[in-house]
C-alpha positions as CSV (number, residue, x, y, z in Angstrom):
1,M,113.7,-278.3,-127.0
2,K,117.3,-277.1,-126.6
3,Y,116.5,-274.8,-129.9
4,K,113.2,-273.6,-128.2
5,N,114.6,-273.0,-124.8
6,G,117.6,-271.2,-126.6
7,G,115.3,-269.1,-128.6
8,F,113.2,-268.1,-125.6
9,V,116.5,-267.2,-123.9
10,I,117.7,-265.0,-126.7
11,I,114.0,-263.4,-127.1
12,Y,113.9,-262.8,-123.5
13,T,117.2,-261.2,-123.1
14,L,116.6,-258.7,-126.1
15,W,113.3,-257.8,-124.6
16,I,115.3,-257.1,-121.0
17,M,117.8,-255.2,-123.3
18,S,115.1,-253.1,-124.8
19,A,113.4,-252.5,-121.8
20,L,116.5,-251.3,-120.2
21,F,117.3,-249.0,-123.3
22,V,113.9,-247.3,-123.1
23,M,114.3,-247.1,-119.3
24,L,117.8,-245.4,-119.6
25,F,116.5,-242.8,-122.6
26,I,113.5,-241.7,-120.6
27,A,116.2,-241.2,-117.7
28,S,118.3,-239.5,-120.0
29,V,115.6,-237.0,-121.5
30,S,114.6,-236.2,-118.0
31,V,117.9,-235.6,-116.8
32,Q,118.6,-233.1,-119.8
33,S,115.0,-231.4,-119.6
34,T,115.8,-230.7,-115.7
35,Y,119.1,-229.3,-116.8
36,F,118.0,-227.0,-119.6
37,G,115.3,-226.0,-117.4
38,E,117.4,-225.1,-114.8
39,S,119.8,-223.2,-116.9
40,I,117.1,-221.3,-118.4
41,K,115.8,-220.2,-114.9
42,R,119.7,-219.6,-113.8
43,D,119.9,-217.4,-117.1
44,R,116.7,-215.4,-116.5
45,L,117.4,-214.7,-113.3
46,A,121.4,-213.9,-114.0
47,F,119.9,-211.5,-116.8
48,I,117.5,-209.3,-113.6
49,F,120.9,-208.8,-111.7
50,E,123.5,-208.3,-114.8
51,S,121.4,-206.2,-117.0
52,Q,121.8,-203.4,-114.5
53,A,125.6,-204.0,-114.3
54,V,125.7,-204.1,-118.1
55,A,123.9,-200.9,-118.4
56,R,126.5,-199.3,-116.1
57,I,129.4,-200.4,-117.9
58,A,128.1,-199.8,-121.3
59,L,127.4,-196.0,-120.4
60,W,131.0,-195.7,-118.6
61,R,132.1,-197.3,-121.8
62,L,130.7,-194.2,-123.7
63,L,131.5,-191.5,-121.3
64,N,135.2,-192.6,-121.2
65,S,135.6,-192.8,-124.9
66,Y,136.0,-189.1,-125.1
67,P,138.8,-187.0,-123.6
68,P,138.0,-185.3,-120.3
69,T,138.5,-181.8,-122.4
70,Y,135.8,-183.1,-124.9
71,T,133.1,-180.7,-125.0
72,G,131.2,-181.4,-128.2
73,I,128.1,-183.8,-128.9
74,L,128.3,-187.1,-128.0
75,A,127.9,-189.9,-130.9
76,L,124.5,-191.2,-130.0
77,P,122.7,-193.9,-130.4
78,Y,125.9,-195.6,-129.0
79,L,125.8,-199.6,-129.6
80,T,128.4,-202.1,-127.9
81,E,128.4,-205.6,-126.9
82,I,129.2,-207.2,-123.5
83,S,129.7,-210.9,-122.7
84,V,129.5,-212.5,-119.3
85,M,130.1,-216.4,-119.3
86,N,127.8,-217.6,-121.9
87,R,125.4,-214.7,-122.1
88,T,126.0,-212.0,-124.8
89,Y,124.4,-208.6,-124.5
90,E,123.8,-205.8,-126.9
91,V,123.3,-202.2,-125.3
92,I,122.2,-199.3,-127.1
93,I,122.2,-195.9,-125.6
94,E,120.4,-193.0,-126.2
95,A,120.0,-189.4,-124.6
96,E,116.7,-189.2,-122.5
97,D,116.4,-185.9,-123.5
98,S,116.3,-186.5,-127.3
99,K,112.5,-187.2,-126.3
100,V,109.4,-185.1,-125.4
101,P,109.2,-184.2,-121.9
102,I,105.8,-185.3,-121.4
103,N,105.1,-183.6,-118.0
104,R,105.6,-180.1,-120.0
105,L,103.1,-180.5,-123.1
106,D,99.9,-178.5,-123.1
107,T,96.5,-179.7,-124.7
108,N,97.8,-179.4,-128.1
109,G,101.2,-180.8,-127.5
110,Y,99.4,-184.1,-126.3
111,E,97.3,-184.1,-129.5
112,R,100.1,-183.5,-131.6
113,F,102.0,-186.1,-130.0
114,S,98.9,-188.7,-130.0
115,E,98.4,-187.9,-133.8
116,T,101.7,-188.3,-134.7
117,L,102.4,-191.4,-133.3
118,L,99.2,-192.9,-132.9
119,G,97.4,-191.6,-135.7
120,N,94.3,-190.2,-133.4
121,K,94.0,-187.3,-130.7
122,D,92.1,-189.5,-128.3
123,I,95.0,-191.2,-126.4
124,G,96.5,-187.7,-126.2
125,K,93.6,-186.4,-124.5
126,L,93.4,-189.7,-122.2
127,M,97.0,-188.7,-121.2
128,F,96.4,-184.8,-120.6
129,E,93.6,-185.5,-118.3
130,Y,95.7,-187.9,-116.2
131,V,98.5,-185.3,-116.1
132,Q,96.1,-182.7,-114.9
133,R,94.6,-184.9,-112.2
134,N,97.7,-186.2,-110.9
135,G,100.0,-183.4,-111.2
136,H,102.7,-185.0,-113.2
137,I,104.0,-188.6,-114.5
138,D,106.9,-190.0,-112.2
139,S,107.6,-192.8,-114.7
140,I,106.5,-193.5,-118.3
141,N,105.7,-196.9,-116.8
142,E,102.4,-195.1,-115.3
143,L,100.9,-195.0,-118.9
144,Y,100.9,-198.7,-119.6
145,N,97.5,-199.4,-117.9
146,L,95.8,-195.8,-118.8
147,I,96.6,-196.2,-122.6
148,G,97.1,-200.0,-123.0
149,E,100.2,-202.2,-124.1
150,D,100.0,-201.6,-127.6
151,A,100.0,-197.8,-127.5
152,F,102.4,-197.8,-124.8
153,F,105.2,-199.8,-126.6
154,K,104.6,-197.2,-129.5
155,V,104.8,-194.0,-127.6
156,K,107.3,-195.2,-124.7
157,K,110.2,-194.6,-127.4
158,I,109.4,-191.2,-127.7
159,I,108.9,-189.8,-124.5
160,T,110.5,-188.9,-121.1
161,A,109.6,-188.2,-117.6
162,Y,112.8,-187.6,-116.5
163,A,114.6,-185.1,-118.7
164,P,113.2,-181.7,-117.8
165,R,113.2,-180.2,-121.5
166,L,114.1,-181.3,-125.1
167,N,117.8,-181.0,-126.1
168,L,118.3,-179.4,-129.1
169,N,121.3,-181.3,-129.8
170,Y,120.1,-184.8,-129.6
171,A,116.2,-184.1,-130.5
172,S,114.5,-186.2,-132.8
173,Y,112.7,-185.2,-136.0
174,E,109.4,-186.7,-134.4
175,S,109.9,-184.9,-131.1
176,L,110.7,-181.6,-132.8
177,I,107.5,-182.2,-134.7
178,I,105.5,-182.8,-131.2
179,I,106.5,-179.5,-129.7
180,G,105.4,-177.3,-132.7
181,L,108.2,-176.6,-135.0
182,S,107.7,-176.6,-138.6
183,E,109.7,-179.1,-141.1
184,N,111.5,-176.3,-142.4
185,D,112.6,-175.1,-138.8
186,I,113.5,-178.7,-138.1
187,E,115.5,-179.5,-141.1
188,A,117.7,-176.4,-140.1
189,I,118.1,-177.4,-136.9
190,I,119.3,-180.8,-137.9
191,S,121.5,-179.3,-140.3
192,R,123.0,-177.0,-138.1
193,R,124.0,-179.8,-135.6
194,K,126.4,-181.2,-137.9
195,D,128.5,-178.5,-137.2
196,G,128.6,-178.5,-133.5
197,V,126.5,-177.9,-130.4
198,I,123.8,-175.8,-131.1
199,N,123.6,-172.4,-129.1
200,I,120.1,-171.5,-128.9
201,M,120.4,-168.0,-129.9
202,D,121.7,-169.2,-133.3
203,V,118.3,-170.7,-134.1
204,N,116.3,-168.3,-132.0
205,N,114.3,-167.5,-134.7
206,A,113.1,-170.7,-135.2
207,F,111.1,-170.7,-132.1
208,N,108.4,-168.6,-130.8
209,E,108.8,-167.6,-127.0
210,H,106.4,-170.1,-125.7
211,I,108.7,-173.2,-127.2
212,L,111.8,-171.4,-126.5
213,L,111.2,-171.2,-122.7
214,K,109.0,-174.1,-122.1
215,Y,110.6,-177.0,-124.2
216,V,114.0,-176.7,-125.2
217,I,117.6,-176.5,-124.0
218,S,120.7,-176.7,-125.8
219,T,123.8,-178.5,-123.8
220,P,126.4,-180.7,-125.2
221,R,125.8,-183.8,-122.8
222,P,122.5,-185.0,-122.2
223,S,120.9,-184.9,-118.8
224,Y,119.9,-188.3,-118.5
225,Y,120.6,-191.5,-120.6
226,R,118.1,-194.2,-121.9
227,V,119.8,-197.6,-121.9
228,R,118.4,-200.7,-123.7
229,V,120.1,-204.0,-122.6
230,K,119.1,-207.1,-124.9
231,M,120.4,-210.5,-124.1
232,K,121.1,-212.1,-127.2
233,K,122.3,-215.4,-126.2
234,P,121.6,-218.2,-125.0
235,F,117.9,-216.7,-125.5
236,V,116.5,-213.1,-126.0
237,L,115.5,-211.3,-123.1
238,E,115.3,-207.2,-123.1
239,V,115.0,-204.1,-120.6
240,E,115.5,-200.4,-121.0
241,Y,116.9,-198.2,-117.9
242,I,117.2,-194.6,-117.1
243,L,120.6,-193.6,-115.9
244,S,122.1,-190.3,-114.7
245,P,125.4,-189.3,-115.9
246,D,126.8,-190.8,-112.9
247,M,125.4,-194.1,-113.6
248,K,122.8,-194.2,-111.3
249,I,119.6,-196.3,-112.1
250,L,116.7,-194.0,-111.7
251,D,114.0,-196.2,-113.5
252,R,113.3,-199.5,-115.3
253,I,111.0,-199.6,-118.3
């Protein structure tokens, strides 16, 4: 009888201990889930505010990496990393006027643009009609609903609604194709750029008067900057800003 009672006590004790262990485990998982959930929310909220400051700091680093007397071309794209507490940010800065000034394109320009980047002319025609109807595009974000998500993310990297003209010192190959230059002329411009700041008169024979007056400028500094801020740790988030040279944020893409 004593053995049976003793066995019962042992079994009952083990059952109580198992139940307590399960309860403690569930409580621990719940606490961890709550903690990590709150941590993710905190980091997401921090990203919204920190990303703007990070963009400004990165641009300040870039501009102050050159002496005040420097009059040459900036080394762009510029890549840097910035850490804030447990968050690590990767920042890439480009010249906004390396991109196609979307408000200056004519019908042929929109068709070249659409065909070069998307493989068809239909979206270009749709964008041209939108600009004609509204007068101009204030932000390239307006195109998101017009042309759809997939097309938008393909074209946003190559267009601008802020830079007034395409800067020859920073213009990409695709941008120069879209405004109507031949491949030979583009190669000549890119080659000339390696020697320093381009003077438009030096490459004047590469342009007809229409392209020269409507699309291009040639200045050593960009008129605006596109700054891509990517949080790499503790998880990935990304945003792009348009900044003026005095580090004011003009738009978020």
